[in-house]
VOGU-3710 file (C-alpha; in Angstrom, 3 decimals, decimal comma):
1> mkasydvviv> 88,268/112,082/88,425  90,366/112,480/85,311  90,982/109,010/83,891  93,945/109,542/81,556  97,477/110,843/82,187  100,727/111,027/80,282  102,650/109,497/83,194  101,456/107,734/86,338  104,061/107,370/89,098  103,473/104,828/91,865
11> ggglvgasla> 105,353/105,897/94,987  105,910/109,345/96,470  109,313/108,828/98,052  112,641/110,391/97,169  112,892/109,232/93,565  109,186/109,350/92,679  108,773/112,907/93,953  111,966/114,055/92,211  110,749/112,561/88,933  107,393/114,344/89,208
21> ialdrlgldv> 109,222/117,657/89,643  111,510/116,955/86,686  108,536/116,105/84,440  106,492/119,173/85,366  108,478/121,522/83,134  107,732/119,325/80,086  104,041/120,193/80,022  102,890/116,639/80,780  99,885/115,551/82,804  101,414/113,557/85,647
31> amieatpaga> 99,638/111,638/88,403  101,117/110,057/91,511  99,666/107,235/93,598  100,864/107,520/97,192  100,170/105,408/100,258  100,800/108,301/102,656  97,860/110,627/103,396  97,969/114,373/102,801  99,766/116,235/105,563  102,177/113,400/106,308
41> lpavfdernl> 105,529/112,385/104,845  106,343/108,861/103,624  108,190/106,743/106,181  111,416/107,015/104,179  111,685/110,670/105,228  112,914/109,954/108,743  116,066/110,768/110,720  118,417/108,920/108,383  121,053/110,992/106,642  121,274/111,246/102,876
51> sfadatinal> 124,642/111,749/101,239  124,067/113,744/98,054  126,820/113,416/95,447  127,960/116,527/93,569  125,927/115,440/90,513  122,852/115,140/92,725  123,436/118,624/94,154  123,555/120,034/90,618  120,285/118,387/89,673  118,319/119,201/92,823
61> talgvlaklr> 119,472/122,809/92,611  118,243/123,058/89,020  114,899/121,486/90,017  114,397/124,112/92,738  114,392/121,591/95,585  117,502/122,530/97,552  116,305/126,130/97,782  113,367/124,781/99,829  115,562/123,264/102,545  115,119/124,989/105,885
71> vpgapirrih> 118,738/124,203/106,742  121,408/123,935/104,009  123,148/120,605/103,648  126,505/119,998/105,321  129,421/119,802/102,856  131,531/116,635/102,584  135,021/118,067/102,123  136,927/114,853/102,635  136,314/111,108/102,804  138,201/108,820/105,181
81> asrsgdfgrv> 137,785/105,039/104,804  139,542/102,267/106,731  138,944/98,723/107,925  139,273/97,303/111,393  142,172/94,846/111,577  143,755/95,925/108,276  146,533/98,440/107,672  146,178/101,285/105,225  143,362/103,723/104,654  141,898/105,867/101,885
91> kleaadygre> 141,679/109,624/102,373  140,236/111,833/99,648  140,326/115,648/99,770  137,903/117,627/97,616  140,365/120,513/97,500  142,868/118,267/95,715  140,410/118,120/92,811  139,606/121,809/92,729  136,307/121,266/94,557  134,929/122,763/97,723
101> afgqvvvard> 133,119/119,505/98,504  132,345/116,059/97,105  128,694/116,509/98,038  126,413/117,305/100,958  124,639/115,534/103,801  120,937/116,269/104,231  118,566/114,804/106,819  115,906/112,759/105,040  113,064/114,463/106,926  114,283/117,910/105,851
111> fgealearlq> 114,607/116,721/102,258  111,077/115,316/102,372  109,710/118,661/103,497  111,601/120,439/100,693  110,240/118,004/98,105  106,727/118,472/99,462  107,003/122,254/99,216  108,199/121,938/95,625  105,475/119,429/94,684  102,825/121,872/95,826
121> elvrftrfrp> 104,045/124,332/93,184  103,574/121,947/90,256  100,951/122,936/87,690  99,840/119,760/85,865  100,199/117,331/88,713  97,537/115,173/90,406  98,040/113,225/93,639  95,958/110,289/94,748  96,548/109,790/98,470  96,134/107,769/100,493
131> arfvgtdide> 95,776/105,204/97,732  97,380/101,933/96,755  98,327/100,331/93,491  96,219/97,245/92,740  97,281/96,053/89,298  97,976/96,906/85,669  97,295/95,731/82,106  97,541/96,962/78,517  94,220/97,967/76,923  93,074/97,433/73,338
141> dgerivrmad> 94,449/100,851/72,311  97,920/100,005/73,573  97,751/102,255/76,636  98,487/101,000/80,101  95,604/100,553/82,534  96,418/101,197/86,184  94,069/99,987/88,907  94,230/101,816/92,215  92,139/101,781/95,378  91,331/104,443/97,946
151> dagehilrtk> 88,675/104,960/100,607  86,029/105,367/97,904  86,827/102,039/96,247  88,745/100,941/93,165  89,446/103,244/90,217  91,029/102,864/86,787  93,565/105,259/85,286  94,995/105,130/81,796  98,494/106,270/80,996  101,150/106,293/78,292
161> llvaadgtrs> 103,782/105,382/80,880  103,619/103,708/84,273  106,601/104,383/86,545  107,368/102,074/89,453  108,969/104,171/92,192  107,450/102,105/94,980  110,581/100,797/96,629  112,379/97,546/97,266  109,260/95,395/97,609  107,698/96,912/94,499
171> gvrdalgiaa> 104,129/95,848/93,840  104,348/97,308/90,346  107,438/95,218/89,574  105,584/92,103/90,677  102,487/93,022/88,651  104,630/93,475/85,557  106,086/90,002/86,042  109,642/91,285/86,364  111,765/88,957/88,467  114,389/90,235/90,891
181> eehdygqtlf> 117,550/88,710/92,286  118,003/89,091/96,030  120,982/88,800/98,340  120,737/89,198/102,110  124,020/90,472/103,531  123,097/89,240/106,997  123,644/92,714/108,420  121,327/95,080/110,269  122,021/98,803/110,190  121,291/101,155/113,077
191> varlrterap> 120,879/104,782/112,031  120,817/107,729/114,453  121,998/111,256/115,147  125,254/111,251/117,100  127,020/113,924/119,140  130,748/113,548/119,565  133,515/115,264/121,487  134,768/116,885/118,269  132,300/118,717/116,085  132,191/117,651/112,418
201> dgtaferlgd> 134,794/119,314/110,202  133,446/118,158/106,843  134,927/114,661/106,994  132,759/111,644/106,146  134,146/108,547/107,870  133,562/104,931/106,925  135,037/102,310/109,237  134,536/98,841/107,789  134,334/95,649/109,807  133,295/92,003/109,813
211> dgptallpra> 129,679/92,866/110,597  129,342/95,817/108,231  130,263/99,513/108,187  130,219/102,066/110,956  129,947/105,417/109,210  129,826/109,004/110,432  128,409/111,657/108,106  128,810/115,366/108,997  125,497/117,127/109,574  124,721/120,834/109,553
221> drhyglvhgv> 123,576/120,799/113,202  127,068/120,016/114,576  126,143/116,353/114,973  127,062/113,326/112,903  124,724/110,935/111,195  125,681/107,484/112,440  125,246/104,219/110,565  126,318/101,192/112,623  126,211/97,731/111,063  125,792/94,620/113,197
231> argdaadvra> 125,401/90,936/112,414  121,724/90,043/111,921  121,845/87,551/114,786  122,969/90,292/117,183  120,406/92,881/116,087  117,777/92,123/118,739  120,335/92,402/121,541  121,754/95,649/120,117  118,256/97,090/119,768  117,692/96,419/123,479
241> lsdeaflara> 120,861/98,221/124,608  120,654/101,424/126,607  121,957/104,550/124,917  125,150/104,343/126,972  125,786/100,720/126,037  124,985/101,381/122,375  127,413/104,326/122,309  130,130/102,155/123,799  129,525/99,460/121,191  129,601/101,918/118,283
251> qrafgwragr> 132,740/103,554/119,732  134,547/100,207/119,811  133,616/99,548/116,197  134,567/103,026/114,960  137,497/104,124/117,095  138,406/107,618/118,261  138,932/109,713/115,134  135,922/111,872/116,045  136,649/111,833/119,769  134,393/110,365/122,416
261> flsvgtrsvy> 130,792/109,539/121,483  128,654/111,607/123,868  124,973/111,076/123,026  122,757/109,357/120,494  119,259/110,100/119,254  116,416/107,782/118,317  117,707/104,682/116,531  116,122/103,461/113,306  116,826/99,932/112,096  117,144/98,550/108,548
271> davrvvarrt> 118,253/95,226/107,145  120,942/95,321/104,447  119,504/93,497/101,435  120,409/93,754/97,739  117,452/93,430/95,343  118,101/93,850/91,616  115,393/93,648/88,942  116,441/91,507/85,969  115,154/94,204/83,641  114,005/97,771/84,168
281> tasrailvgn> 111,396/98,201/81,430  108,228/96,545/80,161  105,586/97,630/77,660  104,764/101,245/78,641  106,296/100,737/82,074  109,613/101,425/83,757  111,271/100,783/87,125  113,327/103,492/88,843  115,138/103,829/92,155  114,841/101,028/94,681
291> aaqtlhpiga> 112,174/99,301/92,589  114,878/98,774/89,944  117,783/98,171/92,313  118,231/98,322/96,066  121,894/98,559/97,043  123,893/97,938/100,174  124,301/101,415/101,715  128,100/101,215/101,740  129,332/104,227/99,809  125,906/105,927/100,068
301> qgfnlglrda> 125,019/105,384/96,398  121,344/104,345/96,523  119,418/107,613/96,153  122,078/109,140/93,923  121,739/106,244/91,482  117,929/106,358/91,649  117,862/110,083/90,942  119,990/109,526/87,844  117,394/106,942/86,760  114,628/109,512/87,105
311> ltlaelietl> 116,486/112,349/85,408  117,636/110,205/82,493  113,995/109,255/81,920  112,862/112,896/82,064  115,655/113,943/79,694  114,724/111,286/77,142  111,036/112,190/77,309  112,042/115,783/76,572  114,349/114,919/73,661  112,795/111,763/72,161
321> gggstdkdpg> 109,182/111,860/73,269  107,862/113,975/70,389  106,583/117,544/70,163  105,426/119,592/73,127  101,786/118,629/72,556  102,141/115,031/71,436  104,900/113,566/73,597  104,756/109,794/74,050  106,752/109,047/77,207  106,025/105,320/76,882
331> daglletyar> 107,376/104,901/73,353  109,137/101,531/73,015  112,201/103,080/71,390  112,500/105,632/74,173  112,374/102,908/76,841  114,966/100,867/74,956  117,244/103,908/74,819  116,685/104,473/78,543  117,785/100,927/79,407  120,869/101,270/77,231
341> rrredrertl> 121,853/104,645/78,695  121,445/103,474/82,271  123,290/100,179/81,850  126,864/101,299/82,560  126,058/103,470/85,578  123,751/100,819/87,024  126,090/97,866/86,515  129,213/99,652/87,740  127,509/101,052/90,834  125,965/97,682/91,682
351> amtdglaklt> 129,314/95,942/91,231  131,122/98,512/93,356  128,722/98,454/96,301  128,224/94,681/96,266  131,935/94,012/95,928  132,841/96,378/98,760  130,126/94,993/101,047  131,208/91,386/100,539  134,958/91,968/100,453  135,173/94,221/103,480
361> andaallrpl> 132,947/92,010/105,639  134,940/88,849/104,870  137,249/88,022/107,798  139,312/85,421/105,923  142,959/85,812/106,934  144,217/85,607/103,339  142,108/88,590/102,321  143,520/90,970/104,883  146,857/91,698/103,180  145,106/91,997/99,804
371> rslgmlaadr> 142,575/94,469/101,202  145,340/96,444/102,849  147,304/96,643/99,616  144,132/97,763/97,842  143,652/100,519/100,426  147,219/101,684/99,979  146,875/101,704/96,190  143,605/103,645/96,316  145,200/106,168/98,660  148,414/106,728/96,700
381> ipsaqallvg> 147,811/106,050/93,005  146,246/109,103/91,311  144,385/107,101/88,647  142,806/104,872/91,292  141,795/107,908/93,328  140,298/109,572/90,251  138,015/106,573/89,689  136,875/106,670/93,302  136,276/110,413/93,211  134,308/110,288/89,963
391> gamgyrgdvp> 132,035/107,591/91,339  131,632/109,302/94,713  130,595/112,527/92,981  128,035/110,769/90,770  129,860/111,013/87,438  129,722/107,430/86,267  128,504/106,363/82,831  126,088/108,465/80,750  125,132/111,176/83,246  121,959/113,283/82,729
401> alcrgelr> 122,490/116,897/81,727  120,961/118,268/84,944  123,495/116,255/86,965  126,317/117,743/84,922  125,108/121,234/85,809  123,782/121,932/82,322  120,573/123,809/83,058  117,787/123,441/80,507
//
């Protein structure tokens, strides 16, 4: 077993795998510690639907991932948002901004298979799986020691940079002593494939309510991806509903803009919790994706934000990490620059998703006219719409070059 790597990534999910692909072209020795065995996909690659912003589409195209999809993503040509009990709505048309689409919807399982196919093409990439992260320290030479365990026992790796891409309950974050602030929204989200009376036409719907959003995302298979939020106390009862009763419940929450709900696939269940690390870097270590910040899914910003974390890191390693043969991806100045570059995008996206989740779920009577006026303003004032569109498309803050479509 080789004991030393330029970068060790813990976690083989969406962001960790994307980072490994982005680093491969830099000539670095990269290792990944994954809990999932060979031949299987991490649990995150299930039937949920991923909404890729335009900036994400640019980047994944440049990294050669989207070309591996068996089925192309479904374009989001318009966005329709409203709230139950309030007047007004927001409707955004990509064509009004000279775009064919704001982004695409891809099934997480399909994306996982595309990432896996791309990972198998990498040249200087080592995978330890199934394996688990045990702990980390800094050695006498200033490199980071990573302890991992597999079926053969415990092993030690050395690396210039340790990347935590191991999700919301990050073991690496805990081992680094980085605290995180947590907020439970008290909502449980049911995710499933949904067939409706009217086939998707490129519209992504978000119907907000007291217990969370009910969203419909257009899929390429003439179905919608459904996200239905319920109060945490009702989750067990909703989980026990028959398909017919669940469809009726979701229909009441959403309304009839997509016609009658006809059938629903297997339901996955997730709790809506916000977890935000108080800092994203430590000595020769960095947090990306959900390990750095886990967002409420309203607005579908989580993976898009995490990918921009990963690609900003890769870009800085390329430009600030030294020559092609002596790059130091864990340089303290590089990590400081990373934190500074990511601050605006991170803070604005966190504020937007948290504010929307709390504001739209608040049933206080005094808030209803204010929310309605806000909806009307966002729908009719061009400058307000431009802010929404820029954020929805992933162009917020200091965006990595790959996201801007600048191929390198």
